[in-house]
C-alpha positions as CSV (number, residue, x, y, z in Angstrom):
1,X,-16.6,-36.1,41.4
2,X,-19.8,-37.9,40.3
3,X,-22.8,-36.2,38.8
4,X,-26.3,-37.7,38.2
5,X,-28.6,-36.8,35.4
6,X,-31.6,-34.6,36.1
7,X,-35.1,-35.9,36.8
8,X,-36.3,-35.1,33.3
9,X,-33.7,-37.3,31.6
10,X,-34.6,-40.2,34.0
11,X,-38.3,-39.9,33.2
12,X,-37.5,-39.8,29.5
13,X,-35.4,-42.9,29.8
14,X,-38.1,-44.7,31.8
15,X,-40.7,-43.8,29.2
16,X,-38.4,-45.2,26.5
17,X,-38.1,-48.5,28.4
18,X,-41.8,-48.7,28.9
19,X,-42.5,-48.1,25.3
20,X,-40.0,-50.8,24.3
21,X,-41.8,-53.3,26.5
22,X,-45.3,-52.4,25.3
23,X,-44.3,-52.3,21.7
24,X,-41.8,-54.9,20.8
25,X,-41.6,-53.6,17.2
26,X,-40.2,-50.3,18.5
27,X,-37.0,-52.1,19.7
28,X,-35.7,-52.2,16.1
29,X,-36.5,-48.5,15.6
30,X,-34.7,-47.6,18.8
31,X,-31.7,-49.6,17.7
32,X,-31.6,-47.7,14.4
33,X,-32.0,-44.4,16.2
34,X,-29.1,-45.2,18.5
35,X,-26.9,-45.9,15.4
36,X,-27.8,-42.6,13.9
37,X,-27.2,-40.8,17.2
38,X,-23.7,-42.5,17.4
39,X,-23.0,-41.3,13.8
40,X,-24.1,-37.7,14.5
41,X,-22.1,-37.7,17.8
42,X,-19.0,-38.8,15.9
43,X,-19.6,-36.2,13.3
44,X,-19.9,-33.3,15.8
45,X,-17.0,-34.7,17.8
46,X,-14.7,-34.4,14.8
47,X,-16.0,-31.0,13.9
48,X,-15.5,-29.5,17.3
49,X,-12.1,-30.9,18.2
50,X,-9.2,-29.2,16.5
51,X,-6.7,-31.7,18.1
52,X,-8.2,-34.8,16.5
53,X,-4.9,-35.5,14.8
54,X,-3.1,-35.6,18.2
55,X,-2.0,-39.1,19.1
56,X,-4.1,-40.8,21.8
57,X,-2.2,-42.4,24.7
58,X,-2.8,-46.1,25.5
59,X,-5.8,-46.7,27.7
60,X,-7.7,-43.6,26.5
61,X,-10.4,-43.3,23.9
62,X,-9.5,-39.7,22.8
63,X,-7.8,-36.5,23.9
64,X,-9.8,-33.3,24.7
65,X,-8.2,-29.9,25.0
66,X,-9.9,-26.8,26.5
67,X,-8.4,-23.4,27.4
68,X,-8.2,-22.3,31.0
69,X,-11.1,-20.0,31.9
70,X,-13.2,-21.1,28.8
71,X,-16.0,-23.6,28.4
72,X,-17.0,-26.0,25.7
73,X,-19.9,-28.3,25.0
74,X,-19.1,-32.0,24.5
75,X,-21.8,-33.9,22.6
76,X,-22.5,-37.3,24.3
77,X,-25.8,-39.2,24.0
78,X,-27.7,-40.5,27.0
79,X,-25.3,-39.3,29.7
80,X,-25.7,-41.0,33.1
81,X,-22.6,-40.2,35.0
82,X,-19.5,-37.9,34.7
83,X,-16.3,-38.0,36.7
84,X,-13.1,-35.9,36.6
85,X,-9.8,-37.1,38.2
86,X,-8.7,-33.7,39.6
87,X,-11.5,-31.4,40.5
88,X,-9.3,-28.3,40.8
89,X,-8.3,-28.5,37.1
90,X,-11.7,-28.7,35.4
91,X,-15.4,-28.9,36.0
92,X,-17.9,-31.1,34.1
93,X,-21.6,-31.3,34.3
94,X,-24.4,-32.5,32.1
95,X,-26.1,-29.7,30.0
96,X,-28.9,-32.0,29.0
97,X,-29.4,-35.6,28.1
98,X,-26.9,-35.5,25.2
99,X,-24.3,-32.8,26.1
100,X,-21.7,-32.2,28.8
101,X,-20.4,-28.7,29.7
102,X,-16.6,-28.6,30.3
103,X,-15.0,-25.7,32.1
104,X,-11.2,-25.2,32.4
105,X,-10.2,-24.0,35.8
106,X,-6.4,-24.5,35.9
107,X,-3.7,-25.6,33.5
108,X,-2.9,-29.2,33.7
109,X,-3.8,-32.8,32.6
110,X,-6.4,-35.1,34.1
111,X,-8.9,-37.9,33.4
112,X,-12.4,-37.6,32.2
113,X,-14.8,-40.5,32.4
114,X,-18.3,-40.6,31.0
115,X,-20.9,-43.3,31.5
116,X,-23.7,-43.6,29.0
117,X,-27.1,-45.2,29.8
118,X,-26.2,-48.2,27.8
119,X,-22.7,-49.4,26.9
120,X,-19.2,-49.1,28.2
121,X,-17.8,-46.0,29.9
122,X,-15.5,-43.7,27.9
123,X,-12.2,-42.5,29.2
124,X,-10.6,-39.3,27.9
125,X,-7.4,-37.5,28.5
126,X,-8.4,-33.9,29.4
127,X,-5.9,-31.2,28.8
128,X,-6.5,-27.7,30.2
129,X,-4.3,-25.3,28.3
130,X,-2.7,-22.2,30.0
131,X,-4.5,-19.1,28.9
132,X,-1.4,-16.9,29.1
133,X,-1.2,-17.1,25.3
134,X,-4.1,-14.6,25.1
135,X,-1.8,-11.9,26.5
136,X,1.0,-12.9,24.2
137,X,-1.3,-13.0,21.2
138,X,-2.7,-9.5,22.0
139,X,0.8,-8.1,22.4
140,X,1.9,-9.7,19.1
141,X,-1.1,-8.4,17.1
142,X,-0.4,-4.9,18.5
143,X,3.2,-5.0,17.4
144,X,2.5,-6.6,14.0
145,X,-0.3,-4.2,13.1
146,X,1.9,-2.2,10.8
147,X,4.1,-5.2,9.7
148,X,3.2,-6.4,6.2
149,X,3.4,-10.1,5.5
150,X,3.6,-11.4,9.1
151,X,0.7,-12.3,11.4
152,X,0.2,-14.1,14.8
153,X,-2.3,-16.8,15.6
154,X,-3.0,-19.4,18.3
155,X,-2.9,-23.1,17.8
156,X,-3.6,-25.4,20.7
157,X,-2.3,-22.9,23.3
158,X,0.8,-22.0,21.3
159,X,1.2,-18.6,19.6
160,X,2.6,-18.9,16.1
161,X,4.2,-15.8,14.6
162,X,4.8,-16.6,11.0
163,X,5.0,-15.1,7.5
164,X,7.4,-13.4,5.1
165,X,8.7,-9.9,5.7
166,X,8.1,-7.6,2.8
167,X,10.3,-4.7,4.1
168,X,13.8,-5.1,5.3
169,X,13.4,-2.4,8.0
170,X,10.7,-4.5,9.7
171,X,13.3,-7.2,10.7
172,X,14.3,-5.0,13.7
173,X,10.7,-5.0,14.9
174,X,10.5,-8.8,14.7
175,X,13.9,-9.1,16.6
176,X,12.7,-6.8,19.3
177,X,9.4,-8.8,19.7
178,X,11.3,-12.0,19.9
179,X,13.5,-10.5,22.7
180,X,10.5,-9.5,24.7
181,X,9.0,-13.0,24.4
182,X,12.3,-14.7,25.2
183,X,10.8,-16.6,28.2
184,X,7.7,-17.8,26.3
185,X,9.9,-18.9,23.3
186,X,12.1,-20.9,25.6
187,X,9.1,-22.6,27.2
188,X,7.7,-23.4,23.8
189,X,4.6,-21.2,24.2
190,X,5.7,-19.0,21.3
191,X,7.1,-20.1,18.0
192,X,8.6,-17.7,15.4
193,X,8.6,-18.7,11.8
194,X,9.4,-15.5,9.9
195,X,11.3,-15.5,6.6
196,X,13.5,-12.4,6.0
197,X,13.3,-10.8,2.6
198,X,16.1,-11.7,0.2
199,X,15.2,-8.8,-2.0
200,X,14.7,-5.3,-0.6
201,X,11.1,-4.5,-1.4
202,X,9.7,-1.0,-1.6
203,X,6.6,0.7,-2.8
204,X,6.5,1.7,-6.5
205,X,5.9,5.3,-7.3
206,X,4.8,6.7,-10.7
207,X,5.6,10.3,-11.4
208,X,3.5,12.1,-14.0
209,X,5.5,15.2,-15.0
210,X,4.6,18.2,-17.2
211,X,7.3,20.7,-18.0
212,X,5.6,23.7,-19.6
213,X,6.9,27.1,-20.8
214,X,4.2,29.8,-20.6
215,X,4.2,33.4,-21.6
216,X,4.0,35.4,-18.5
217,X,1.3,37.7,-19.7
218,X,-0.9,34.6,-20.5
219,X,-0.2,32.8,-17.2
220,X,-3.6,33.9,-15.7
221,X,-5.3,31.9,-18.4
222,X,-3.9,28.7,-16.8
223,X,-5.7,29.6,-13.6
224,X,-2.5,29.8,-11.6
225,X,-2.1,33.0,-9.4
226,X,0.7,32.8,-6.9
227,X,0.4,34.6,-3.6
228,X,2.0,38.1,-3.8
229,X,3.4,37.6,-0.3
230,X,5.6,34.7,-1.3
231,X,8.9,35.7,-2.8
232,X,11.1,33.6,-5.2
233,X,10.1,30.2,-6.5
234,X,6.9,28.9,-5.1
235,X,4.9,25.7,-5.3
236,X,1.2,24.8,-4.9
237,X,-0.6,21.6,-4.1
238,X,-3.9,20.3,-5.6
239,X,-5.4,19.8,-2.2
240,X,-5.6,21.4,1.2
241,X,-2.3,22.3,2.8
242,X,-1.4,20.2,5.9
243,X,0.8,22.6,7.6
244,X,0.1,25.3,10.2
245,X,-3.5,26.4,10.5
246,X,-2.7,29.9,9.4
247,X,-1.9,28.6,5.9
248,X,-5.0,26.5,5.4
249,X,-7.3,27.8,2.7
250,X,-10.8,27.0,1.6
251,X,-9.7,26.7,-2.0
252,X,-6.4,25.5,-3.5
253,X,-4.1,27.7,-5.5
254,X,-5.6,26.3,-8.7
255,X,-9.2,27.3,-7.8
256,X,-10.5,23.8,-7.1
257,X,-13.1,23.5,-4.3
258,X,-11.6,21.8,-1.3
259,X,-13.4,19.4,1.1
260,X,-12.3,18.0,4.4
261,X,-10.4,15.4,2.5
262,X,-7.0,16.0,1.0
263,X,-8.2,16.3,-2.6
264,X,-11.3,17.6,-4.3
265,X,-12.9,14.3,-5.2
266,X,-11.2,11.0,-4.2
267,X,-11.9,7.4,-5.2
268,X,-9.5,5.2,-3.3
269,X,-6.0,6.6,-3.9
270,X,-6.8,8.0,-7.3
271,X,-7.5,11.6,-8.1
272,X,-10.5,12.9,-10.0
273,X,-11.0,16.6,-10.6
274,X,-10.5,19.4,-13.2
275,X,-7.5,18.3,-15.1
276,X,-4.5,20.6,-15.5
277,X,-3.6,18.5,-18.6
278,X,-6.8,19.7,-20.4
279,X,-5.9,23.4,-19.7
280,X,-2.3,22.8,-20.9
281,X,-3.6,21.2,-24.1
282,X,-5.9,24.2,-24.7
283,X,-3.1,26.7,-24.1
284,X,-0.7,24.7,-26.3
285,X,-3.2,24.6,-29.1
286,X,-3.5,28.4,-28.9
287,X,0.2,29.0,-28.9
288,X,0.3,30.3,-25.4
289,X,2.1,27.4,-23.8
290,X,4.8,25.1,-25.0
291,X,5.1,21.7,-23.4
292,X,8.8,20.9,-23.3
293,X,8.4,17.4,-21.8
294,X,5.7,15.1,-20.5
295,X,7.3,12.0,-19.1
296,X,5.8,9.3,-16.9
297,X,8.5,7.9,-14.7
298,X,8.3,4.8,-12.4
299,X,10.7,4.1,-9.6
300,X,10.9,2.5,-6.2
301,X,10.4,4.5,-3.1
302,X,13.7,5.8,-1.9
303,X,15.3,5.5,-5.4
304,X,15.9,8.2,-8.1
305,X,14.2,8.6,-11.4
306,X,15.9,10.7,-14.1
307,X,14.8,12.0,-17.5
308,X,16.6,13.9,-20.3
309,X,14.8,15.4,-23.3
310,X,17.5,17.0,-25.4
311,X,21.0,15.9,-26.1
312,X,24.7,16.2,-25.3
313,X,27.1,18.6,-26.8
314,X,30.8,17.6,-27.0
315,X,33.2,20.1,-25.4
316,X,37.0,19.6,-25.9
317,X,39.2,20.2,-22.9
318,X,43.0,20.1,-22.5
319,X,44.6,17.8,-19.8
320,X,47.8,18.5,-17.8
321,X,49.7,16.5,-20.5
322,X,48.4,18.7,-23.2
323,X,46.2,16.0,-24.4
324,X,42.8,16.8,-25.9
325,X,39.9,15.3,-24.0
326,X,36.2,15.5,-24.8
327,X,33.4,15.8,-22.2
328,X,29.7,16.0,-23.0
329,X,27.4,18.6,-21.6
330,X,23.7,17.6,-21.3
331,X,21.4,20.2,-22.8
332,X,17.6,20.3,-22.8
333,X,15.1,19.3,-20.0
334,X,16.8,17.4,-17.3
335,X,14.8,15.9,-14.4
336,X,16.0,14.1,-11.3
337,X,13.2,13.1,-8.9
338,X,13.6,11.0,-5.7
339,X,10.2,10.0,-4.1
340,X,9.9,8.3,-0.7
341,X,6.5,6.9,0.4
342,X,5.1,5.9,3.7
343,X,2.4,3.3,4.5
344,X,-0.3,6.0,4.8
345,X,0.1,7.1,1.2
346,X,2.1,10.3,1.8
347,X,5.0,10.9,-0.6
348,X,8.1,13.0,0.1
349,X,9.6,14.1,-3.2
350,X,12.9,15.8,-3.9
351,X,13.0,17.4,-7.4
352,X,15.9,18.7,-9.4
353,X,14.9,20.4,-12.6
354,X,17.2,22.0,-15.2
355,X,16.2,23.5,-18.5
356,X,19.2,24.7,-20.7
357,X,19.9,25.7,-24.3
358,X,22.9,26.8,-26.3
359,X,23.6,30.5,-26.3
360,X,25.3,31.1,-29.7
361,X,25.9,34.8,-28.8
362,X,28.5,33.8,-26.2
363,X,31.5,31.8,-27.3
364,X,35.0,31.1,-25.8
365,X,37.5,29.5,-28.1
366,X,34.7,28.3,-30.2
367,X,32.8,26.7,-27.3
368,X,29.3,28.1,-27.0
369,X,27.7,29.3,-23.7
370,X,24.5,28.0,-22.2
371,X,21.3,29.6,-20.9
372,X,20.3,27.5,-17.9
373,X,17.3,27.6,-15.6
374,X,17.3,25.2,-12.7
375,X,15.7,24.6,-9.3
376,X,15.9,22.1,-6.5
377,X,13.0,21.6,-4.1
378,X,11.5,19.1,-1.6
379,X,7.8,18.8,-0.7
380,X,5.2,16.4,0.7
381,X,2.0,15.4,-0.9
382,X,-0.4,12.5,-0.9
383,X,-0.7,10.0,-3.7
384,X,-2.6,11.5,-6.6
385,X,-2.0,15.2,-5.6
386,X,-0.2,17.6,-8.0
387,X,2.7,19.7,-7.1
388,X,3.4,22.9,-9.2
389,X,6.8,24.6,-9.3
390,X,7.2,28.0,-10.8
391,X,9.2,31.2,-10.6
392,X,11.9,30.4,-13.2
393,X,11.6,33.4,-15.6
394,X,13.3,34.0,-18.9
395,X,13.3,37.5,-20.5
396,X,14.3,38.2,-24.1
397,X,14.5,41.7,-25.6
398,X,14.9,42.5,-29.2
399,X,15.0,45.6,-31.4
400,X,14.2,45.8,-35.1
401,X,15.0,48.8,-37.2
402,X,13.5,49.5,-40.6
403,X,14.9,52.4,-42.6
404,X,15.0,53.7,-46.2
405,X,18.3,52.9,-47.9
406,X,20.6,55.9,-48.0
407,X,18.3,58.5,-46.5
408,X,17.9,56.5,-43.3
409,X,21.7,56.8,-42.6
410,X,21.8,60.6,-42.6
411,X,22.5,61.9,-39.1
412,X,19.5,63.5,-37.4
413,X,17.4,63.8,-40.6
414,X,17.7,60.1,-41.1
415,X,15.4,59.6,-38.1
416,X,12.6,60.7,-40.3
417,X,13.1,57.8,-42.7
418,X,13.4,55.0,-40.1
419,X,11.3,53.1,-37.5
420,X,12.2,51.1,-34.5
421,X,10.3,48.1,-33.1
422,X,11.1,47.1,-29.5
423,X,10.0,43.7,-28.4
424,X,10.2,42.1,-25.0
425,X,9.1,38.5,-24.3
426,X,8.9,37.1,-20.8
427,X,8.3,33.4,-20.3
428,X,7.9,31.4,-17.1
429,X,8.9,27.7,-16.7
430,X,6.4,25.6,-14.8
431,X,6.7,22.0,-13.7
432,X,3.7,20.0,-12.6
433,X,4.5,16.7,-10.8
434,X,1.8,14.2,-9.7
435,X,3.1,11.1,-7.8
436,X,1.1,8.0,-7.6
437,X,1.6,4.8,-5.5
438,X,1.2,2.1,-8.1
439,X,1.3,-1.7,-8.5
440,X,0.6,-4.0,-11.4
441,X,-3.2,-3.7,-10.8
442,X,-3.4,0.0,-10.3
443,X,-5.3,2.2,-12.8
444,X,-2.2,4.2,-13.8
445,X,-0.3,1.1,-14.7
446,X,-3.2,-0.4,-16.7
447,X,-3.4,2.9,-18.6
448,X,0.3,2.8,-19.5
449,X,-0.1,-0.8,-20.7
450,X,-3.1,0.1,-22.7
451,X,-1.3,3.0,-24.4
452,X,1.7,0.7,-25.1
453,X,-0.6,-1.9,-26.6
454,X,-2.3,0.7,-28.8
455,X,1.1,2.1,-30.0
456,X,2.2,-1.5,-30.8
457,X,-1.0,-2.1,-32.8
458,X,-0.6,1.2,-34.7
459,X,3.0,0.2,-35.5
460,X,1.9,-3.1,-36.9
461,X,-0.7,-1.4,-39.1
462,X,2.0,0.9,-40.5
463,X,4.3,-2.1,-41.1
464,X,1.5,-3.8,-43.2
465,X,1.4,-0.8,-45.5
466,X,5.0,-1.4,-46.5
467,X,5.5,-2.6,-50.0
468,X,8.7,-3.3,-52.0
469,X,7.1,-1.2,-54.7
470,X,7.1,1.9,-52.4
């Protein structure tokens, strides 16, 4: 197939020749201009050809690759004639005096020859790449949308699926995708270069826990009022419930104003709102609440974090061989929390809480009894939302008698010389748990590091005050 330049380019070339004849001095300028045009052409050629590093077969000046069904502009100065070996594979036509429009029609390889106005014709190896990779790339990107660390891209008509898996469970997805593209992999159209994780990676979850004992009569001061229709232990969430529509409320159980989001005011995955901690500090300072423990635990998603604030009491036991054996009973605040996070920031949390103390009024063979309150629950919240667990009550009754010595012991008449004071104290144990998805750059982790640094600096200041004369 042979194409001729348009009339405008011929007239322009004729005018250039006439100018060169009438002005001999312009010949040098035209030569310099051609050198610059050649330099610019070479620059754009390198910039627009991704396959410049591909080896050039003998007899060819270069290799040009285009995708089937797509077009590309090839810069070439002063085009006079263009020819393609197989017309059913590609189409080429001048797009002006210095450009050629190439269109890929069918996958294959053919010759492309270009004749400039002056100089020798150029011969190129023209490769038309099969466009089936677009379907494969679209499928791969859809499958890999939720796979962290692995991506798909196209390079010269070949789909490259590469990267490093961050989650072990994603290996099954990659294996399934590879099975679906088995034909393309065998033909060399798809290449997998995926590295499986040697270490099982999982999201890190920080658990901010408050274990508080509050006098029942002062519980309303905390702003917590459980629904009277709910029996037994209950829990609340600092955010709108995401269950059945019948249970959705305009305000949360703590009186915070709810929006359409899952928390009052959100910035990223953090939580900003009225702090339960400030209310707890206020009640604690007034003797209404007693904070038993306030740990911050960090664990991997799917793992367990445990905490003990208290101690262990040795209890002797007798074995079958009449040997004395000693076991240790944990006493105090015992927490076991197992969070499990998903990619959307929701955290499923299983909580085991036990608060126990020695009951000296009950003893068997010198071994004391224990007063224990414990609960086990599972719930779902989003990162930054607070769970509240309540319903574990403790009631203590006492009676104090004041009487006048001697006279107070006389039957019947002694009642006139004595007084009784009945006291009843009911406390409720409350646990507030706020899980956060964290990483080394998260605000929660930075806050912990800052507090640790501050404690270290305070410790060094105290150490400097030490003197051998103390």
